[in-house]
RODRENVO-643608 format. One record per residue (C-alpha): x, y negated, z. Coordinates in steps of 0.2 Angstrom, whole numbers, plus 5000, padded with zeros to 4 digits. Layout:
# residues N
XYZ;...
# end
This chain:
# residues 835
484149374953;485349364967;487049374959;487949314975;487349454990;488149604994;487749774985;487049884998;487250074998;485450064999;485649994983;486850124976;485750254981;484350224973;485350214957;486050394961;485450494977;486750624978;488050534985;489250614999;489050825004;487650805017;488750725030;489650545035;490750525021;491850385031;492050495045;492850625033;493950505025;494650435044;494850585047;495650675030;496550535021;497050415034;498350335024;497250275010;496550115023;496649965015;496950044997;495650084983;496350224973;495450234956;496850364948;496150524950;496150574933;498050574936;498250664954;496850664967;497250644984;497750804996;496650815013;497750805027;497150965034;497751055020;499550995022;499251045044;498751205037;499951265024;501151195038;500551305051;500551465040;502451455034;502951395050;502051545057;502351675044;503851755035;503751745015;504951835008;505351884989;503851934980;504952044971;505852134984;504752284995;504952215014;503752185027;503951995022;504052035002;502452135004;501451985012;502151865003;501551984987;499752014994;499551824997;499751774978;498851904975;497351854985;497751674977;497351754958;495551834965;495351674971;495551594957;494751694946;493151684959;493151504959;492951524939;491651654940;492651784932;493351944938;495152024936;494452154924;493951994914;495351874914;497351864920;498151724931;499651674925;500651554936;501551414926;502351234931;500951124927;499951134912;501051084898;502051254902;500351354901;500051274884;501951284876;501851474884;500251524873;501151424859;502651504859;501851704862;500651664849;500751784835;500751664821;500851724802;501551624790;500851584774;501151684758;500851694741;499151764738;498751764756;498151624768;499251644784;498851564803;497851424807;498051304821;496851194825;496551054838;495450904842;496050724840;495550704856;496850784863;498250764878;500050764871;500650924878;499151014866;499650894848;501650954851;501151154848;501251094832;503051074834;503051264837;501951304820;502851164809;504151284802;503351444802;502051434787;500651384798;499251264794;498851134804;497251044805;496750894816;494850894819;493950714824;492850764836;491550664824;491750814813;491450954822;489950894829;489350824811;489451004805;489351134819;487351124815;487151164799;488951274798;488451434793;489451604802;490751664791;490851844780;491351974794;492852034784;494152154794;495752024795;496852034807;497651864806;497751764820;497051584822;497151464837;495851304840;496151224853;495051084862;494751004878;493451034890;493650844893;494450704887;495650634898;495550474891;493650414891;492950554901;492050634887;491450824890;491450934873;490251054873;490651244881;489751304871;490851264856;491851434863;490851564857;490551484840;492151444834;492451644843;491051674829;491751564817;490351484813;490551304822;491751204810;492151264790;494051284794;493551424808;492551514791;494251574787;494551744788;495351814804;495351834822;495051644831;495751614848;494951494858;496351374870;495351264880;496251124889;495351114906;496751024915;495550854918;493750944916;494151084933;494450914944;492850864949;491650984938;491151174939;491851284925;490851444923;492051534912;490551674909;489651534897;491051514891;492251634888;493951544880;495351654878;496651544885;496251404899;497851304906;497451214922;498651084934;498151134955;498850954956;497250864949;496150994958;496950964978;498250834976;499350974981;500651054977;501250984962;502351074948;501251204949;499951274937;499051404928;498451484913;497051594912;497151734899;495451834896;496051994896;495552044877;496751924869;498151964881;498952104871;498851974857;500151874865;501851914860;503551884869;505151904866;506351824882;506151924896;506651854914;506951954930;505252034935;504652034918;505252194910;504752374914;506352454909;507852364896;509752414893;511052294892;511952344880;510652384869;509152324861;508052404870;506552324880;504852394890;503752244895;502852244910;501052304908;500152204921;499952034911;500451924924;502052004930;502352014910;502451824906;502951764925;504851714922;505951744937;505151724955;503651654955;503451484964;502851584979;502751464995;501851334981;500551464978;500251504995;499951324997;498351354983;497351444995;497651305008;496651204994;495251304990;495151315010;495051135012;494151084995;492451204999;492551155017;492650985015;491350964999;490251124998;491051164982;491351084962;489351044959;489250944974;491050854968;490350844949;488750734954;489650624970;490950584957;489950554941;488750434951;490250334956;490750324939;489050304931;488550134943;490450064938;489850094920;488150004923;488649854931;490449824921;489449854904;488049734908;489449614917;489549434905;490349284906;489649104907;489349104890;488449274887;489949344882;490349514888;491749544901;492049724897;492549824880;492150004887;492750174877;491450294879;490350394865;488850404877;488150304890;488650414906;486850494903;487250664913;488750754921;488750874909;489050774898;490150634906;491550654919;492050544933;493150424919;492850234916;494050184900;493849994896;494849834892;494349664899;493949524888;494049344889;492649214888;493449194868;493149374865;495049394867;495849564874;496849544891;498249634891;498249784902;499849744911;498849584918;497549684923;498849814931;499649684940;498449584946;497549764951;498949804963;498649644971;497049684979;497749844982;496849944969;497750074958;497350114941;498050184927;498550084911;499050144892;498650274882;498550414893;499750544884;498150544870;498650444855;497150514845;495850454856;496650304858;496950254843;495050324838;494150184852;495450054850;495550064831;497150074827;497650144810;499250244808;500250114801;499849974816;500450134824;502150134817;502149944817;502049964836;503450044838;504449914825;503749794838;504749864850;503349964860;503450134868;502350244878;502250204892;502950034892;501949884899;501849794881;500149784880;499749684863;500449654848;499949514836;498549484849;497749664845;497949794861;498949944862;498150064877;496750004889;496350024909;495750184914;494750204931;494450374937;493850434953;493850594965;492850674979;493550564992;493050414982;491750314990;490450174982;491650044991;492850074981;491550044965;491349894975;492949824977;493449864961;492049754952;492349614964;493949614959;493349584940;492049444945;493649354956;494949374944;494149384927;492549314926;492149134918;490849064929;489249054931;489249244927;487749354922;487049514920;486249574902;484749604908;484049674891;485649834893;484949854909;483249884901;484149994890;485050094903;483550134912;482850224898;484350344897;484650384914;483550504922;483750424940;482650284946;483750104943;483749974956;482749814948;484349704951;486049744952;486849624965;488649634967;489449544981;490349384973;491349264989;491049094990;492549064981;491649124964;489749014966;489748864951;490748714959;490848574946;492148484953;493348644955;492948704937;493548534932;495148544943;495648694933;495148644916;496348474918;497648584924;497448694909;497448554895;498948474908;499248314897;501148284896;501648114904;502047984889;503847994883;503947814886;503547804902;505047834917;505447994922;506848074932;508548154925;508548334923;509248384938;509848554948;508948544964;509348684975;510348834970;509849024980;510749194981;510049354989;511549444995;510549604997;509349644985;507249594991;508149545008;507949335013;508849195002;510249115005;510248945000;511948894992;512448694987;514248714979;514348894974;515748994964;515149084949;515849264946;515949384933;514049454934;513249284939;513249194955;514549274967;513749394977;512149364972;511349544974;512749654974;512049774991;510349844991;509349935004;509050135000;507750235009;508150425017;507950484999;509350354991;507850244981;508050074983;506649984993;505849844989;504749694993;503449794985;503149934996;504349855013;503649675015;504649645029;506349645020;506249465016;506349435035;508249505035;509149365031;511049395024;512249265023;513749245015;515249175026;516849155015;518249115029;517949285037;517749405021;516049445028;514149475024;513249435039;511449545043;510449425053;508649445058;507549395073;507849485088;509249585085;511249555086;511949505071;513049625062;514249605048;515249705032;516749655022;516149575006;517349665000;517749845000;519749875002;519750015013;520050185007;518650285005;518050415019;516450455028;515950325030;515850225015;515450375002;515350334984;513350384977;512350344963;510450244963;509350184950;508849984948;507649944935;507950144926;509750094927;510750214936;512250134945;513850174955;513550114974;514750144989;513950175006;514150025019;514450155034;513350195049;513250025059;512349935046;511250095041;510850115059;510449925061;509349925044;508350085052;507949995066;507249845060;506249935047;505750095057;506250225044;507750285038;509050165029;510650145022;511349975016;512450014998;513349904986;513949914968;515550004964;516849864959;517350004949;515550034939;515049914924;513249904923;512849804906;511349714903;510049804892;509549644878;510949544871;510749354874;509949284858;511749244847;512949304858;513749454850;514849514866;514049604883;513549564896;513549614915;512549634929;512249664947;510949744956;509949614948;508149644938;508349584921;509749464920;511149364928;510149214933;508249174937;507648974935;506348904939;505648724937;504948634952;503548534940;502648704937;502748754955;501748604958;500648624944;500148794950;500048734970;498748614964;497848734955;497948844970;497248704980;495748684969;495348874971;495548874990;494148955000;494148885017;492749015023;494149165018;495549055029;496549045015;498048905020;498648775006;500448835004;501748685003;503048674988;504248744997;503448905001;502848934985;504548924978;505349034991;504049174983;504849164965;506649194973;507449114960;509149054958;509048904954;507748784954;507648624943;506748474944;506348314928;505448434918;503648434910;502648604919;503348764910;504348654896;505848764900;504948914892;505448834874;507148804878;508348924872;509948864882;510448724893;512048654901;512148634920;513848544923;514948604911;514148794912;513448834896;511748954899;510749034886;509049114890;508649274886;506749284891;505249254903;505149334919;503449414922;502649424940;501949544950;501049554969;502949534974;502649334975;501149364986;502549415000;502649255012;504549245014;504349165030;503249285037;503249435029;501249445027;500449465009;499349355000;498449334983;499049184979;499849124971;499749284959;497949224953;498049034950;499549074939;498549214929;496949094928;498148954922;499349074911;498149154898;498849334892;500749364902;500849314920;502449254918;503549114928;505249064926;506549104913;508049224915;510149154912;511449214904;513049114909;514149084894;516049044899;517048944885;518349034876;519749084885;519049034903;518749114917;517349144930;518849084943;518848904941;516948894939;515948804952;513948764951;513348624963;511648554967;511248394961;512248444942;511348344929;510448474915;510748474897;509348594889;509448634871;507548684863;507348814850;507748754833;508848624838;
# end
């Protein structure tokens, strides 16, 4: 088997022959999704991508027609009302039901639809001698489902979390409960498809729950209603409500069409609609009411009764164009299901079979089945990568490396703690300990005591391609596989027996020449990983501060200084300004690489900040804002690393200069002198607060020249001439790490073990290590992006991809920053932890 040859489309077709939509898929993508060129987007479970024709047709629609408030009765309002009703009908048609069977209530999203059911459901409290309502939910449920118990906990309702295993184990032999007349309402909620792993739960459960013979809890007397969470399912799969007549079905449209966002719907079976009891009534929901008396009559129409206020009618109109585009491009949901499942299954088979050189698998995949059928598995693949020693690679590291390759994935627990706990084997006690360790939902703390707190998810949409699978698999092989690697043949043989489609004898994936076994390179990497510190008795240069840089404008070019005053926020004028786009959002090199070509220069004698770049005239703005506030210098608010900051606009001349250079509306703003931004975590041993400029984490960032040279050697050992890689010189690599202070005379990464240090006469506390992202791949001289040095840094630094340390200055008691100057060439006195 040749593992290095290209994985061809013909190979894929033999694995799954239902690919595309009867025409050239690539032509469709070039016409409808030009904006994703160069991007491998694998986060469709979070939101899919909208086709350009949807936006174009929608824009033409609202440009040519006058849509008024549907609560009025004039011609424009009637047009809006009739269009909305058309969308309701089309939505029901999509799920194969009629307005006589179901009603559509538009909401702000799936979560709002779930909340509507929870708030309106007629929960009956438990009383002495009589059981109350039960709320059951599958533990493999979205947070928005589990959150319903927050509304039931104080109402005497029995809440029963049910594991998927309990349902399956007892569904076959559970007998139907005795048919006793009882009016107690109960609610059972389960997802049609898990948003965590893509597992599809049998839609037949709907009738089983309603008939009280699926699960022992459902045998309780009363009427069982089913809330079928379909948000994840309907993105890539058909849903026929004739086969599973659930009582309540919430959905979100951005998961189906990509646009509009902030709009969802609750489909309500008309037989169950009368059960929902509403207390609040907003505009349009009342048939009649009295303002001075507790008298209210709800609207007869179910949709009118629950849609408080004016619905988002322009967004609802966009749904009509979403359906038009979806069916025109794909032919329908069945075709989408076949296409996306094939991509997911192929990726699963290869990823689950890839092994390191020592035979250990590279991935731990979280799935109940083996992607046997699109009726049991959606287009979602959830996993953690594992190194050759069997240790989990944190999802944050995978995410950062994926971003370097322009591969967009999702990481964490995906708002589904129940599934995350089950698949990762985390107990409730471990979850609490993770919280105590500082981990919260949505952060990047991916490992606690070596155990994962979440995972990686890739998911496919109708515009996903075989090339997306290929790029993802090559990324895993290039960055995380120890060579020489193989495929687990026994596993492949087993997969053949559980899949209906014929499987190709071999599953080759494209591996670039850099991945071929090269003993010299392996030895070089090994020697660098096990770097032996120089003998302490041998000569070594003194610890020295060799270079100092400030970055007056955040994410723009560096300005090297040699003797520079220290201010209360760090080096004077370091990151005092930033560039924002037309919406006031901070621009960085992650999105706008050309920022590095802008070279700000602080000219102290003239009190000016000079803006310079090739091919444009130099302009200046004042270093200090002493002029009265006017229309050119407005106070505005923005955010830096989640912190709200108050800033001052620097005027139209700077805005015009930046807009011309960057090719988009931009403005230059600076931190307001009256605003104080505090550091989130105090330095060790320092109880006083620390003020920051527009930096990300701390006042200073320091790197070690020896650490740079080590990574540079590893880069050279990994070089692949066939791909045109160039060896980066030391200064080029230093500039990519964008440090304030560069030191020498230190062993590689020795600074990681320091607690504080003294430079000249100033003491600094080390507050943490700097986690690196794809931004270090931006060449600061050209603005081009490369994969190095992040790949080599990741290869060397097992676990977190960190480089450099953060510092905070500690001035002697009673002194001020006015008299402190740092100088290049100053000696350094480091102190290690515990010394």
